[in-house]
C-alpha positions as a Markdown table, in Angstrom:
| # | Residue | x | y | z |
|---|---|---|---|---|
| 1 | Met | 63.8 | -183.7 | -120.5 |
| 2 | Thr | 65.3 | -187.0 | -121.6 |
| 3 | Pro | 66.3 | -188.3 | -125.0 |
| 4 | Arg | 65.2 | -192.0 | -125.4 |
| 5 | Pro | 67.9 | -194.4 | -126.5 |
| 6 | Gln | 68.3 | -195.5 | -130.0 |
| 7 | Arg | 67.2 | -199.3 | -130.7 |
| 8 | Pro | 70.6 | -201.0 | -131.5 |
| 9 | Gly | 71.0 | -202.1 | -135.0 |
| 10 | Arg | 69.1 | -199.4 | -136.8 |
| 11 | Thr | 70.3 | -196.9 | -139.2 |
| 12 | Val | 69.8 | -192.9 | -138.2 |
| 13 | Arg | 67.9 | -191.2 | -141.0 |
| 14 | Ala | 67.9 | -187.6 | -141.2 |
| 15 | Val | 64.9 | -186.9 | -143.5 |
| 16 | Arg | 62.6 | -189.9 | -142.8 |
| 17 | Leu | 59.7 | -190.8 | -145.4 |
| 18 | Gly | 56.1 | -190.4 | -144.2 |
| 19 | Pro | 53.2 | -191.3 | -146.3 |
| 20 | Arg | 52.5 | -188.0 | -147.5 |
| 21 | Ser | 56.2 | -187.4 | -148.2 |
| 22 | Val | 56.0 | -190.7 | -150.2 |
| 23 | Ala | 52.9 | -189.7 | -152.0 |
| 24 | Ala | 54.7 | -186.2 | -152.7 |
| 25 | Leu | 58.1 | -187.7 | -154.4 |
| 26 | Val | 55.8 | -190.6 | -156.5 |
| 27 | Leu | 53.8 | -187.7 | -157.4 |
| 28 | Ile | 56.1 | -185.2 | -158.7 |
| 29 | Ser | 58.6 | -188.0 | -160.2 |
| 30 | Ala | 55.2 | -189.2 | -162.5 |
| 31 | Ile | 55.1 | -185.5 | -163.3 |
| 32 | Gly | 59.0 | -185.4 | -164.2 |
| 33 | Val | 58.7 | -188.7 | -166.6 |
| 34 | Met | 55.6 | -187.3 | -168.6 |
| 35 | Ala | 57.9 | -183.7 | -168.9 |
| 36 | Phe | 60.7 | -185.7 | -170.1 |
| 37 | Gly | 59.2 | -187.9 | -172.3 |
| 38 | Trp | 56.1 | -186.2 | -173.5 |
| 39 | Pro | 57.8 | -184.8 | -177.0 |
| 40 | Leu | 57.6 | -188.8 | -177.6 |
| 41 | Leu | 54.0 | -188.7 | -177.5 |
| 42 | Ala | 53.3 | -184.9 | -179.2 |
| 43 | Asp | 51.3 | -185.0 | -182.3 |
| 44 | Ser | 53.0 | -183.4 | -185.4 |
| 45 | Ala | 49.9 | -180.9 | -185.8 |
| 46 | Ser | 50.0 | -179.9 | -182.0 |
| 47 | Gly | 53.0 | -177.7 | -182.7 |
| 48 | Leu | 54.3 | -178.3 | -179.5 |
| 49 | Ala | 57.1 | -180.1 | -180.1 |
| 50 | His | 59.5 | -177.5 | -181.5 |
| 51 | Ser | 58.1 | -174.5 | -179.6 |
| 52 | Lys | 60.3 | -172.2 | -178.2 |
| 53 | Asp | 58.4 | -171.2 | -175.3 |
| 54 | Ala | 57.4 | -175.0 | -174.0 |
| 55 | Pro | 61.0 | -174.8 | -172.2 |
| 56 | Trp | 59.5 | -172.2 | -170.0 |
| 57 | Leu | 56.5 | -173.9 | -169.5 |
| 58 | Phe | 58.4 | -176.8 | -168.0 |
| 59 | Ala | 60.0 | -174.1 | -165.7 |
| 60 | Ala | 56.8 | -174.4 | -163.5 |
| 61 | Leu | 58.5 | -177.9 | -162.5 |
| 62 | Leu | 61.0 | -175.5 | -159.9 |
| 63 | Pro | 58.0 | -174.3 | -157.3 |
| 64 | Met | 56.7 | -177.6 | -157.9 |
| 65 | Leu | 60.2 | -179.4 | -156.5 |
| 66 | Leu | 60.1 | -176.8 | -153.9 |
| 67 | Ala | 56.7 | -177.9 | -152.8 |
| 68 | Val | 58.3 | -181.2 | -152.6 |
| 69 | Val | 61.1 | -180.0 | -150.0 |
| 70 | Val | 58.3 | -178.5 | -147.9 |
| 71 | Ala | 56.0 | -181.3 | -147.9 |
| 72 | Thr | 59.1 | -183.5 | -146.9 |
| 73 | Ile | 60.1 | -181.2 | -144.1 |
| 74 | Ala | 56.2 | -180.4 | -142.6 |
| 75 | Asp | 56.0 | -184.7 | -143.0 |
| 76 | Thr | 59.0 | -185.6 | -141.2 |
| 77 | Gly | 59.8 | -183.0 | -139.1 |
| 78 | Leu | 62.9 | -181.7 | -140.2 |
| 79 | Asp | 64.9 | -179.9 | -137.0 |
| 80 | Ala | 67.5 | -177.5 | -137.3 |
| 81 | Lys | 70.2 | -180.4 | -137.1 |
| 82 | Ala | 69.2 | -182.0 | -140.0 |
| 83 | Leu | 68.7 | -178.4 | -141.7 |
| 84 | Ala | 72.0 | -177.6 | -141.1 |
| 85 | Met | 73.5 | -180.8 | -142.0 |
| 86 | Leu | 71.7 | -180.2 | -145.6 |
| 87 | Gly | 73.3 | -177.0 | -145.7 |
| 88 | Val | 76.4 | -178.0 | -145.6 |
| 89 | Leu | 76.5 | -180.9 | -148.3 |
| 90 | Ala | 74.6 | -178.8 | -150.3 |
| 91 | Ala | 77.0 | -175.8 | -150.3 |
| 92 | Ala | 80.0 | -178.6 | -150.7 |
| 93 | Gly | 78.0 | -180.2 | -153.6 |
| 94 | Ala | 77.6 | -176.5 | -155.1 |
| 95 | Ala | 81.5 | -175.8 | -154.5 |
| 96 | Leu | 82.0 | -179.2 | -156.2 |
| 97 | Arg | 80.3 | -178.8 | -159.5 |
| 98 | Pro | 82.5 | -175.7 | -160.7 |
| 99 | Leu | 85.7 | -177.1 | -160.0 |
| 100 | Gly | 85.6 | -179.6 | -163.3 |
| 101 | Ala | 83.5 | -176.3 | -164.8 |
| 102 | Gly | 82.0 | -179.2 | -167.5 |
| 103 | Thr | 85.2 | -180.0 | -169.2 |
| 104 | Ala | 85.0 | -183.8 | -170.4 |
| 105 | Gly | 82.0 | -184.4 | -167.8 |
| 106 | Ile | 84.5 | -184.1 | -164.8 |
| 107 | Glu | 81.5 | -183.1 | -162.3 |
| 108 | Pro | 83.1 | -184.8 | -158.8 |
| 109 | Met | 79.9 | -183.3 | -156.8 |
| 110 | Phe | 78.2 | -186.6 | -158.2 |
| 111 | Phe | 80.1 | -188.6 | -155.8 |
| 112 | Leu | 79.2 | -186.8 | -152.9 |
| 113 | Met | 75.4 | -186.7 | -153.8 |
| 114 | Val | 75.9 | -190.8 | -154.0 |
| 115 | Leu | 77.2 | -191.3 | -150.5 |
| 116 | Ala | 75.2 | -188.6 | -148.7 |
| 117 | Gly | 71.8 | -190.2 | -150.2 |
| 118 | Arg | 73.2 | -194.0 | -148.8 |
| 119 | Val | 74.0 | -192.6 | -145.5 |
| 120 | Leu | 70.9 | -190.5 | -145.0 |
| 121 | Gly | 68.1 | -191.8 | -147.0 |
| 122 | Pro | 66.2 | -191.6 | -150.1 |
| 123 | Gly | 63.7 | -188.2 | -148.5 |
| 124 | Phe | 66.9 | -186.5 | -147.7 |
| 125 | Gly | 69.0 | -187.6 | -150.6 |
| 126 | Phe | 66.1 | -186.1 | -152.9 |
| 127 | Val | 65.9 | -183.1 | -151.1 |
| 128 | Leu | 69.5 | -182.3 | -151.2 |
| 129 | Gly | 69.9 | -183.4 | -154.9 |
| 130 | Ser | 67.8 | -181.2 | -155.4 |
| 131 | Val | 68.7 | -178.2 | -153.5 |
| 132 | Ala | 72.8 | -178.7 | -154.3 |
| 133 | Met | 71.8 | -178.5 | -158.1 |
| 134 | Phe | 69.9 | -175.4 | -157.3 |
| 135 | Ala | 72.6 | -173.7 | -155.6 |
| 136 | Ser | 75.4 | -174.7 | -157.8 |
| 137 | Ala | 72.9 | -173.2 | -161.2 |
| 138 | Leu | 73.2 | -170.2 | -158.9 |
| 139 | Leu | 76.8 | -170.2 | -158.2 |
| 140 | Thr | 78.0 | -171.1 | -161.8 |
| 141 | Gly | 75.4 | -168.8 | -163.5 |
| 142 | Gly | 73.3 | -171.9 | -165.0 |
| 143 | Val | 69.9 | -170.8 | -164.6 |
| 144 | Gly | 67.5 | -171.0 | -167.4 |
| 145 | Pro | 64.4 | -173.6 | -168.4 |
| 146 | Trp | 67.2 | -176.6 | -167.8 |
| 147 | Met | 67.6 | -176.0 | -164.3 |
| 148 | Pro | 64.3 | -177.4 | -162.5 |
| 149 | Phe | 64.7 | -180.9 | -164.8 |
| 150 | Gln | 69.0 | -180.6 | -163.3 |
| 151 | Met | 67.3 | -180.7 | -160.0 |
| 152 | Leu | 64.8 | -183.4 | -160.5 |
| 153 | Thr | 67.2 | -185.7 | -162.2 |
| 154 | Met | 70.0 | -184.9 | -159.5 |
| 155 | Gly | 67.2 | -185.7 | -156.7 |
| 156 | Trp | 66.9 | -189.2 | -158.2 |
| 157 | Val | 70.4 | -189.8 | -158.3 |
| 158 | Ser | 70.7 | -189.0 | -155.0 |
| 159 | Met | 67.4 | -190.9 | -153.7 |
| 160 | Gly | 68.2 | -194.1 | -155.4 |
| 161 | Ala | 71.6 | -194.4 | -153.6 |
| 162 | Gly | 69.5 | -194.2 | -150.3 |
| 163 | Leu | 67.2 | -196.8 | -151.5 |
| 164 | Leu | 70.4 | -199.4 | -152.3 |
| 165 | Pro | 70.0 | -202.7 | -150.3 |
| 166 | Gly | 71.9 | -203.2 | -146.9 |
| 167 | Pro | 71.9 | -200.0 | -145.5 |
| 168 | Asp | 72.2 | -201.4 | -142.0 |
| 169 | Arg | 74.6 | -203.9 | -142.5 |
| 170 | Leu | 76.6 | -203.9 | -145.8 |
| 171 | Arg | 79.6 | -202.3 | -145.0 |
| 172 | Gly | 83.5 | -202.3 | -145.8 |
| 173 | Arg | 84.6 | -202.9 | -149.3 |
| 174 | Arg | 81.5 | -204.6 | -150.6 |
| 175 | Glu | 79.6 | -201.3 | -150.3 |
| 176 | Val | 82.1 | -198.8 | -151.7 |
| 177 | Val | 82.2 | -201.1 | -155.0 |
| 178 | Met | 78.4 | -201.3 | -154.6 |
| 179 | Leu | 78.3 | -197.6 | -154.9 |
| 180 | Ala | 81.1 | -196.8 | -157.2 |
| 181 | Gly | 78.9 | -199.0 | -159.4 |
| 182 | Tyr | 76.0 | -197.0 | -159.0 |
| 183 | Gly | 77.6 | -194.2 | -159.3 |
| 184 | Ala | 78.9 | -195.2 | -162.8 |
| 185 | Val | 75.5 | -196.0 | -163.9 |
| 186 | Ser | 73.4 | -193.0 | -162.6 |
| 187 | Ala | 76.2 | -190.6 | -164.0 |
| 188 | Val | 75.6 | -192.1 | -167.3 |
| 189 | Leu | 71.7 | -192.2 | -167.0 |
| 190 | Tyr | 71.9 | -188.6 | -165.6 |
| 191 | Gly | 73.2 | -187.3 | -169.1 |
| 192 | Leu | 70.9 | -189.6 | -171.0 |
| 193 | Val | 67.9 | -188.1 | -169.2 |
| 194 | Met | 69.3 | -184.7 | -169.3 |
| 195 | Asn | 69.2 | -185.0 | -173.2 |
| 196 | Leu | 65.7 | -185.6 | -173.4 |
| 197 | Gln | 64.9 | -182.1 | -171.9 |
| 198 | Gly | 66.9 | -180.4 | -175.0 |
| 199 | Trp | 66.9 | -182.9 | -177.7 |
| 200 | Pro | 63.6 | -182.1 | -178.9 |
| 201 | Tyr | 64.3 | -178.5 | -179.1 |
| 202 | Ile | 67.6 | -178.6 | -181.1 |
| 203 | Ala | 67.2 | -177.1 | -184.5 |
| 204 | Gly | 69.3 | -177.8 | -187.4 |
| 205 | Leu | 70.2 | -181.4 | -186.4 |
| 206 | Ala | 70.7 | -184.1 | -189.2 |
| 207 | Ser | 68.3 | -185.9 | -190.2 |
| 208 | Gly | 69.1 | -189.1 | -188.6 |
| 209 | Val | 69.6 | -188.0 | -185.1 |
| 210 | Ser | 67.0 | -185.0 | -185.1 |
| 211 | Phe | 63.3 | -185.5 | -183.0 |
| 212 | Val | 60.6 | -185.7 | -185.6 |
| 213 | Pro | 57.2 | -185.2 | -184.1 |
| 214 | Gly | 54.8 | -187.3 | -185.0 |
| 215 | Asp | 57.1 | -190.4 | -185.8 |
| 216 | Pro | 56.3 | -193.7 | -183.8 |
| 217 | Val | 58.3 | -193.8 | -180.5 |
| 218 | Gly | 60.4 | -196.6 | -181.9 |
| 219 | Arg | 61.6 | -194.7 | -184.6 |
| 220 | Asn | 62.3 | -191.2 | -182.4 |
| 221 | Leu | 64.0 | -193.9 | -179.8 |
| 222 | Ala | 66.6 | -194.9 | -182.2 |
| 223 | Arg | 67.1 | -191.5 | -183.4 |
| 224 | Tyr | 67.6 | -190.4 | -179.8 |
| 225 | Val | 70.1 | -193.2 | -179.2 |
| 226 | Ala | 72.0 | -192.1 | -182.2 |
| 227 | Tyr | 71.9 | -188.7 | -180.6 |
| 228 | Cys | 73.1 | -189.6 | -177.0 |
| 229 | Leu | 76.1 | -191.3 | -179.0 |
| 230 | Ala | 77.1 | -188.8 | -181.1 |
| 231 | Thr | 77.0 | -186.0 | -178.6 |
| 232 | Ser | 76.7 | -186.4 | -175.2 |
| 233 | Leu | 78.5 | -189.9 | -174.2 |
| 234 | Gly | 82.0 | -188.1 | -174.2 |
| 235 | Trp | 80.8 | -186.3 | -171.3 |
| 236 | Asp | 78.8 | -189.3 | -169.9 |
| 237 | Leu | 81.2 | -191.7 | -169.5 |
| 238 | Pro | 84.2 | -189.4 | -168.0 |
| 239 | Arg | 81.5 | -188.3 | -165.1 |
| 240 | Ala | 80.9 | -192.2 | -164.5 |
| 241 | Leu | 84.5 | -192.6 | -164.3 |
| 242 | Val | 85.1 | -189.7 | -162.1 |
| 243 | Thr | 82.8 | -190.7 | -159.7 |
| 244 | Val | 84.2 | -194.2 | -160.0 |
| 245 | Val | 87.8 | -193.2 | -159.0 |
| 246 | Leu | 86.6 | -190.8 | -156.4 |
| 247 | Thr | 84.1 | -193.4 | -154.7 |
| 248 | Cys | 86.9 | -195.9 | -154.5 |
| 249 | Thr | 90.0 | -193.8 | -153.1 |
| 250 | Leu | 87.3 | -191.3 | -150.8 |
| 251 | Gly | 84.2 | -193.2 | -150.1 |
| 252 | Ser | 85.2 | -195.2 | -146.9 |
| 253 | Thr | 86.4 | -191.9 | -145.6 |
| 254 | Val | 83.4 | -189.9 | -146.4 |
| 255 | Leu | 80.8 | -192.7 | -145.4 |
| 256 | Ala | 82.4 | -192.9 | -141.6 |
| 257 | Ala | 82.8 | -189.1 | -141.4 |
| 258 | Leu | 78.9 | -188.9 | -142.7 |
| 259 | Arg | 77.9 | -191.5 | -140.0 |
| 260 | Arg | 79.7 | -190.3 | -137.4 |
| 261 | Ala | 78.1 | -186.8 | -137.6 |
| 262 | Thr | 74.7 | -188.6 | -138.5 |
| 263 | Arg | 75.0 | -190.7 | -135.1 |
| 264 | Arg | 76.3 | -187.6 | -132.7 |
| 265 | Ala | 73.4 | -185.5 | -134.3 |
| 266 | Ala | 70.8 | -188.2 | -133.5 |
| 267 | Phe | 68.5 | -186.8 | -135.8 |
| 268 | Asp | 65.6 | -189.6 | -134.9 |
| 269 | Val | 66.1 | -189.3 | -131.2 |
| 270 | Pro | 62.7 | -188.2 | -129.8 |
| 271 | Val | 62.7 | -186.1 | -126.8 |
| 272 | Ser | 60.6 | -186.8 | -123.9 |
| 273 | Phe | 59.6 | -184.5 | -121.0 |
| 274 | Ala | 59.1 | -186.5 | -117.8 |
| 275 | Ser | 58.1 | -185.1 | -114.5 |
| 276 | Ala | 60.9 | -184.8 | -112.1 |
| 277 | Ala | 60.4 | -187.1 | -108.8 |
| 278 | Pro | 59.5 | -184.9 | -105.7 |
| 279 | Ala | 62.4 | -184.5 | -103.5 |
| 280 | Ala | 62.4 | -186.2 | -100.2 |
| 281 | Ser | 61.7 | -183.7 | -97.3 |
| 282 | Thr | 64.7 | -183.0 | -94.9 |
| 283 | Thr | 62.7 | -181.1 | -92.4 |
| 284 | Thr | 60.5 | -182.6 | -89.6 |
| 285 | Pro | 57.6 | -180.8 | -88.7 |
| 286 | Ala | 57.0 | -179.0 | -85.3 |
| 287 | Gly | 54.9 | -181.8 | -83.7 |
| 288 | Asp | 57.1 | -184.3 | -84.4 |
| 289 | Cys | 60.0 | -182.6 | -82.8 |
| 290 | Arg | 58.0 | -182.5 | -79.9 |
| 291 | Ser | 56.5 | -185.7 | -79.8 |
| 292 | Glu | 60.1 | -187.1 | -79.9 |
| 293 | Gly | 61.2 | -184.7 | -77.3 |
| 294 | Leu | 58.8 | -186.0 | -75.2 |
| 295 | Ser | 59.6 | -189.5 | -75.8 |
| 296 | Gly | 63.5 | -189.3 | -75.5 |
| 297 | Ser | 62.8 | -187.3 | -72.2 |
| 298 | Gly | 60.4 | -190.0 | -71.2 |
| 299 | Ala | 63.3 | -192.6 | -71.8 |
| 300 | Gly | 65.6 | -190.7 | -70.0 |
| 301 | Arg | 63.7 | -190.6 | -66.9 |
| 302 | Gly | 63.3 | -194.4 | -67.3 |
| 303 | Arg | 66.6 | -194.8 | -67.6 |
| 304 | Gly | 67.0 | -192.3 | -64.4 |
| 305 | Thr | 64.4 | -194.2 | -62.6 |
| 306 | Ala | 65.8 | -197.4 | -63.5 |
| 307 | Gly | 69.5 | -196.4 | -62.4 |
| 308 | Ser | 68.3 | -195.0 | -58.9 |
| 309 | Ala | 66.5 | -198.1 | -58.4 |
| 310 | Gly | 69.4 | -200.1 | -58.8 |
| 311 | Lys | 71.7 | -198.1 | -56.8 |
| 312 | Arg | 68.9 | -198.5 | -54.1 |
């Protein structure tokens, strides 16, 4: 059993995206966009926009996200080494989330999800983001109808980091700056997208920021922007700032550690079973021994005869 050598200059991916995995991710992303944005297109007479049971219907996203994870594992052959790294990073992300306890948007787990997605690729990033958010919800007691949306959005954040340009060439300070910028943008976008999940169901808001079912999309979007500026931006900007600071200070060290662990694990090195070469025989058949003995004795007799002839 011999591992094939890696091609030089190639970045190792713990979870590679196959055709079925790409199709599954595109499908769940499209369903996620519909789940987040359907209230903007809901009719005022439908009665769905302010239904208190509607968030539980979206909780069906949870098994769909798990189905994407299973499809990714089945398509790419997730082995024990990648599964172990997934568990370690998900546990680390889940442990980092309660450190800020949501105070003023301080959530240090974002920088780890961005760096892990960058090193390990978009497939691993989506799985990691979803699993880490699920584990952190169990750890902090944040289980509710919003949890599938958080899993999906965090999966997008980490997957987007894996899709950034220059994964094989860009290194050093330039890469850290790029990841810091992406982390800031994704931290703000995370809050803006998650507002779409809860905004239509919050009653008692002022008319200038509340959702009005059946209104034109442009008017509701204007109210949505006003709602974000008045409520969540105070959490989104500190989250972005914490992500930038952690990425700039710890980014190089964490990236080097993740790349070293990935190289040592050799996730994408296929194992080939080569047949062993037949061992050379060290025993001589009995017939050969007899023939060699006969030839040797004949040669000895010939030398003896020649010697006696010389004496004569």
